[in-house]
N, C-alpha and C positions, 0 to 999 in steps of 0.2 A: 518503527519495529513493536507495533501494535496491528492486529487485525482483529475485524468483526466475524466472530464467530455464532454459528446457531443455537441460540439459547437450548432449543428442542432436542439438539445432539448431544450437547455438553452434558445432560441432565441422565445421560444413559448410567454411568458409574453409581453416581449419586444415588439413583433410584433403585441401582441393584442391590446397593449396599444398605439402603434404608430398610429393606423388606423384613420388619422386625417388631415383636411385642408379647407381653404374658397376659394368659387367662385359660382359665379350665376349659378344657375341651367339652363341647355340645356334643358332638358326635363324632363318629374316627371320619379324619381327614387322608384322603390318599395322595401319593404323591403327584398324582395327574390335576386332582384340586388346588394344590400349592401350584403347581408349573401354570397353569391356566390364569390364576390369579397375577403370579408374577409377570408374566410372559403380556397378559393384559394391560398393566402398567406401563410397560416399555413400549406396547405397541401403539398407546395413545400418542407417542411422540415420533413416529415414524413406522414403516415397513419392518417386521422382524421376523427373520430366520434362523434356523438352528436345527443340526442334527440332533435328533431326539434318541435315546436307546432306554429300555424300561425292561427289567427282570427282577423278579424275587422281591416287590415293593420297594424298587429303587429306580427312578428316573433320570437320567443324566442328560445333559446337553451340552453341546459342543459346539464348537465354530458358530457362534453367535454374530448375527450381523443386524444392525439398525442401519435405514437407510430412510432419507427425507428428502422431498421435494416440493417447496413450497414460494410460489412466484419467482422462480430461478433459482432460488436459492436451495441448493443440494448439498447434503452432507450425507458419510456414510463411514459408521464406525464398524469396526472390527474386534473383537475381543476374542483373545487366546485363552484356552486352559478351559476348564469344563467345571460346569457346576452341577452338583448330584443333589437330588430330593429324595430322602431317605424316610420310608415310614417306620416308627416306632410303636412297641407294644401297647402303648397308653392313649393310643388315636391320633399321637401328633405325629407331625413331621420336621425332621430337621434338615437345614439347608445346609450343605455342605461346600465352602468354597475354598479353593486351592491358597497354598500360603501364599502363590504369587500369579497374579495374573498382566497380560498387557492389552492395552487397548489403543488402536491406532483410528485417528479421525482424518478424513480429509473433506474440503469443505471448498465448494467452488460458486460463483454468482455470475450473473451475465455481465461479461466485461470484467470483471475483477479478477485478480491474481487468484491462485488457489491457493489454500492452506491448509497442511501437512501437519498434523501434532501426533506425536508417540507418547504415550503415560502409562504408568505402572501404578500397579495396587500390591501391597505387602500387608498380610495382615499376622496376627501373634496370638493362638487361642481364643480366636473371634467364634461365639456360637449362637448358632441363630434357629430357633424354634418356633413352628407354626403350629397353630390349635384351632380349633372353633367350628365351623362347617363350610361346606361350599358357598361363596357369595358372602361369608361373613368372616374373614380370616383373622385371627391375631397374631402377630410375631412379636417375640420377645428376642432380645441379644444384649451381649457382652462382648467388649472389644478390649483387650488390655492395650493392643496400639495397633493403629491403623496409619500407613503408610502411604501418600501418593506424591509420584515421583513423573514430571515432565522430563522425558528424554530425549526428547528430539522435536525442534519447531522449524519449520520451513515457510517460506513465501516466495509463489511464484520460481519455485526449486531453488532458492536461495537459502541457505541453513543460514539461521541467527542462532549465534551463541547464548545458550538457555540454559540455567540450573535451577531448578525450583523444586522443593520440597517441601509437603504438608504432612505434619503429623498430629495424630490425633489419641490423647491417652486416657485409657479408664473409661471407656464409651459405655453407657448404658441407657436402653431405652427400648419404646412400645412403638408399635407401628399396625392399626388396624385397616382393612380394605375392605368395604362393603360395597353392594351395590351390582346392578348390572349394565343398563343402557348408560348410567351415569354412576359414576364410581367416588366413593367419599373416602379418603383417604385422611387419617389424622395419626399425627405423632407427637411422641413425647420423650425428650432426650437428654442425657448431662454428659458432659466432656469434663474431664480434671482439667487438661492442658489442651491447646491448638498451639503449633509451632510454625512456623514459617520461614524458609529461607530460600532468596530467590536471587540470580544473577543473570544478568542480561547484558549483552555486548551486541554493538551495531557492526554488523558485517563490512560494511564501507567507512562511517566514520571510526570506530573503535572506542566509540563513547560506552562508557559503560555503567550499570546501574545496578548495585547491590542493595538487598532490602531484607530486614529481619523484623519478626514479630513473635511476640507469644502471649496467650491470653488466658487467662486461668477463670475456672469454676463456670463454664457455659451451661447455661439452661435454656432449652428452646422447645415452643410446642409450635404446631403447623395443623391447618385445616385446609383440606384441596378438594375443590369439584371439578374431577376431571369426566368430561362426556366423550362417549365413544366417537373415533374417527378425528380426534383432537387434531393430528398430523396433517391434515388434509383442509382446514380451515382457516378462514381470513379471522382476525381479530372480530369483525362484524358477526359471525358465524359462533364464534366461540362464545361470546358473552350471551350470545341470544339461545345456545344449548345450554347456558347455566355453569359455564368456568368461571371458576373463584378459586382464590389463593389469599390464604390468611395466616402470617408467623410472627410470633414473637421470641424474642431474644433478651435475654438478661446475661452480663458477664461480668467479672469481677476485673482484677488488675490487668493492664495492657502495659507492655513493653515492646518499643520498636526502634527501629533505626534505618536509616536511608543514606547510602553512600554513592554519590553522582561525580563521574569524571568524565568532563567535556572539555576538549583543545587544552589539555594539561592544567586544566584546573578543577580542581577537587571541591565538592559542596558536602558537609555533612548534615545530617539531623538527628537527634535522638529524642524520641518523646514518651511519655506515658498519662496512663488516666487510671483512675481509681477504681471505676465502675460505671459500667453504662448500661443503656438498654435500646432495642429496636422494636416496633411495631408496626407492622405494614399487613394491608390488604386491600387487594382490589377483585372487582367483580362488575357485572355490567351496571350496576346502580353508581358507584361510588370508588375512587380510590383514596384511601387512608393512609398516611405515612407521619410516624411519629418517632425521635430519636432524642436521646439524651444521655449527658456524660458528665462527670463531676470530678474535678482537681486533675485538671489537664494542664503538663508541661510540656514545653518543646524547646528544645537549644538548636541551634543552627550556626554554624561556620563555612566561611569561605577562604581556602587556602590563597597566599599572596596580599591577604587586605589586613593592614596594621589595627584589625580589632580586633576584641575578645569575641566569643560566642554570644550570640544576642538570645537571651532567655527570654520567654512569653510564659505567663502565667493565666488560667482562667478557672475560677470556682467553678462554675458552671455552664453548661452550654446545650441548647435544646431548640429545636426545630420541628414544627408539626404542620403539616398540608390536608385541607378536607375539600375534595373538588367531585362535585357529580359527574357523571359520564352517562346516564342515559337520557335520551330526549325526553322531556316530559312538557305538559302543559301548566302544570303548578312549580312554583318557585321552591328549591330546595337548598340547603343550608350547605355553606362552602367556607374555608378560614385558612389563614395562613399566621402563624406563630414564630416568633425567635427571640431567642434568648442568649446573651452573653453578659454573665455578671464577673465581677471581681477581676478583670482583665487590668495585668501590669506587664510591664517590659523592663527590660535591664536597664539601671541606672547611667550605664554610659551612654544609650541611645539619649536619653533625656539630658545629660552632660551636652551632647550635641547640638540639641535641639533647644538646649536652654541654660546654658552655661551659669547664667547668674541666679539660677534657681529663683525665678518671676513667678513662675507655673505651679500649683498643687500639682502633686504626684501621687493623688489619690488613685484608688483602682477606678476603672471605667466600667459603666454599663449601659447595654442597649435592650431594651425591651420592646417590642413590637406584636399587638396581637389585633389581628384584624377578623371579622365576623361578616356574613351576609349572607343574602338568598338571591337564588337566582335560577336560570335555567336554561338548557340547550334547546334550541329550536327545530334542530336536525339532527340525526343520527351522524355524530362526529366521527363514527368509525366508517363512513358511507363515503369514500373518495371522491365517486362521482358527485353527491349530494354538495360536498363539499367547495369542489371547484366550480358547479353551475350556482353556487350559491351569490344573489343579487343583494343579500343585506347581511346583517350580522348574524354570525350562527348562533348568538345567544342573547339574553336579556339579564341584566343585575338588576335587581328588585329594592335591594337596602344595603347599605354597607355603614359598619359601626367600626368607629374605633375603641375597642374595649380597654388598650391600654397603652401609652407610648413613654418611655422614660429613657431617656440620652444624659449620661451623666457624665464629664468630662473635664479635666485640669479646672476645677471647681465650679463649673457652671451646670446646672439641671434644667433639662427641658422635659416637662410632663404634659398630657393631653388625654381627652375623650371626648367622644362626641357620635355621633349619627345622622344618617342620610336614607331619604328614600328618593327612587327615581320613577319619573314619569316616560316610559319608553314611549309613549304616544307622541310625545314633544321632543324632536332632535333638533330644531329650530334654533329655540333659544340660545343653545349653548355650541352652537356651530358643528351640528353632527352627533353631538353627545346627547343621551338622553337627560333630561333636566333634573337636577338635583334638588333638594328640599331638604335641610335640617340646618344643625349647625356643630361646631368644634370648637371646643375651649381649650386653650394653649395656656401655660405658666411658664416663666422664663426667671430663672434665679441666678444670679452671679454671670450673667451673659455680658452688661456691658463692664463689669470689669475684667472679663477675661478677651475683651475687643480691646479694651485699651491696653492691655499687657501685650497681645500679640501685634499691636501696631508699635509699641515701644522698641520692639525685640525686631521690628521691620520684615513681619511675616506678612501683615496686611498694610497695605499702603495708607497712609495719612487721608488721603481724597478719599478712598474706598471707605475707610472706618466713616468719616463723616457721613457719607451717603447711606450705609447702613443704621445708623444713629438717626437721620432723617427719616429712614422708612418705617421705624420701627415706630414713630411719633404719630404716624398714621395709621398704623394697625394694630398698635398695643396702646397701654395705660399701666400708669403706676400701679404695681400690686401691693399688696398689705406690708412687705416687710422691704429692707434695703436693698436695692439693685434690683428689684424684682419687676417682672413686668406679667401683664395678665392680656389676654386676646379673647375674644369669641367672635368667630366668624360665622355668619348666618347667609343662609340663600332661602329668600320665602317663596311663598307660592307664585307670584308673579314672576319669579327669575331674579330679582335684585339681590347682587352681595351686599353685606354690612358687615363693616368690622366695628364691632363695642357699639351698634346702635346708628353709626353713619355708614351712609350708602356709600360705595366705591365702585359700583356699577351699575 
């Protein structure tokens, strides 16, 4: 019931509607100036065709069509209705959209089933005004309500039952387009509410998925660098030409629900988030991705099972990733971070696992923060270079464990440490660059938890004995009751030591 679509083609409607922003007019703009900037942004994602008519300071574009063909992936988007560019007496230009527009997207790939999508756009009271000068045009827009509707979806000629509606209320924003050979596009906008209603039915199995969501108080910023000829470029060419995308989104309360019916069984999910954020950027040098959310609740139930809904709660959750993309001789920073704090689950689940209440039911936490330096030795966007590589495509110079925390059922594991890597020595550790450094670990409540799991017959007695014997080799008693500490070192000679005792 899913299909891979061309992201370049799918950006047509969003780009059309985003051409928006306020600023005092520096010089009179013509309708032709605004159309050229408008069409240039669309042409970055394919070949744009349109019927144009101009009279009395008004330019009208009809029968717009955007087509792409990249590595055998072909798409064509036809847009109904007309868009007018009207010159105003104050030197600005109004962009006038019809109340309703329809777009038809056809996507085909070598050997893959063709996909056909029809979707509609409706607006109420949207105002779009362009100001500035040719080559540096600012738009401002307000829209009391924007509605996107998926009207038809088929794969290989077979229609898939689908109903999708996306509604944005009280959208206000700015959009600036500047530059010639390379276009800089910046945007800043707010949306009071965004709601989604979706329904999909598999034509063969009749399985059905229903999804609803509502987000409040959205605030978004973006800054994109778009080189000319983007539609015909490979990723390697795009980044070499300066392509880059950066976006940030903050949002308030979220509520969502999913209802899945398959083989006569119904599964329901309800969830909410108090607030969250997303920050992402990609360019030729690196990719950076960060997301965070607070006070998340999910409740799930399955029909036919004699259980109440399962409720899950998280106080906070976050994920971040930093990775270099460019080939370089010098090492560059990378990182990975995961945080889940305040995790709790329904008491009835605990009652099933631990009816005698032997285990503490405190909230669980997981924190992992890794940082390091390394570099790519080849261009990872050069598929031929990757295929012909006879050695590792990159090197890691250092890796540090900035933070480690796992807290669950009364036990807590923490740690930190750092290692460097000798990439000239891949013999000592069997093909892996030789590390040097140390990591310090501390475990509290671990033996008590192991004893309780053994008493509950979750861990066999023999395995528990083996774990305790191994802990004696790698750890030593800590400062408190039921606490263990361990320092794992790898020295310059490649020896591995645990608390000063050589184990390799």
